[in-house]
C-alpha positions in Angstrom: -7.5 -14.0 10.9 -5.1 -17.0 12.8 -5.4 -17.7 16.1 -4.0 -14.6 18.1 -5.3 -11.8 15.4 -2.0 -12.3 13.5 -2.8 -11.9 10.4 -1.9 -15.1 7.9 -0.3 -12.7 5.0 0.3 -9.2 5.0 0.0 -7.1 1.1 0.9 -3.8 -0.2 -2.1 -1.8 -1.6 -2.1 1.3 -3.4 -5.0 4.3 -3.8 -5.7 6.3 -6.8 -3.4 9.3 -5.5 -0.9 5.9 -5.3 -0.3 6.3 -1.8 0.2 3.3 -0.2 -0.8 1.6 2.8 -0.3 -2.4 4.7 -3.3 -4.5 5.1 -4.2 -8.1 6.5 -3.5 -10.7 3.4 -6.9 -11.7 4.7 -9.3 -9.4 4.3 -9.5 -7.5 0.6 -8.6 -4.1 0.0 -10.5 -1.7 1.1 -12.4 0.6 -1.1 -11.2 2.4 -3.2 -7.6 0.9 -2.6 -6.6 -1.9 -5.0 -4.2 -4.9 -3.8 0.0 -3.6 -5.0 1.7 -6.8 -3.6 1.7 -9.6 -0.7 4.0 -10.3 1.5 4.7 -13.1 4.6 5.7 -10.4 7.0 4.0 -6.9 7.5 8.2 -5.6 7.7 8.6 -7.2 4.6 5.4 -4.4 3.3 6.7 -1.7 4.2 10.5 -2.6 3.7 8.5 -3.1 -0.4 7.0 0.5 0.5 9.9 2.5 1.7 11.7 1.1 -1.6 8.8 2.0 -4.0 7.0 4.8 -2.8 9.7 7.0 -3.0 7.9 10.1 -3.4 5.3 11.0 -0.3 3.4 13.5 -2.5 0.1 12.4 -4.0 -0.3 11.8 -7.8 -3.1 15.0 -7.9 0.3 17.4 -6.2 2.7 16.2 -8.2 0.9 16.7 -11.3 0.0 20.3 -10.7 3.3 20.8 -9.8 5.0 19.3 -12.2 3.2 21.1 -14.4 1.3 17.5 -16.3 -2.5 17.8 -15.1 
């Protein structure tokens, strides 16, 4: 992290259930998550998530609901 505790860059991470989160860019993704994209600000990450995460249900629930599990 840079001086003042703010991350220099931010990452959007996603897990196996296709759930998204914002993560400090100077840290490796947590276990069970993978980096999906990088952005300069946390706000840009949140904007990206708002665009791509349109169905908040976990993937396993979507599959069951749609009969593809």
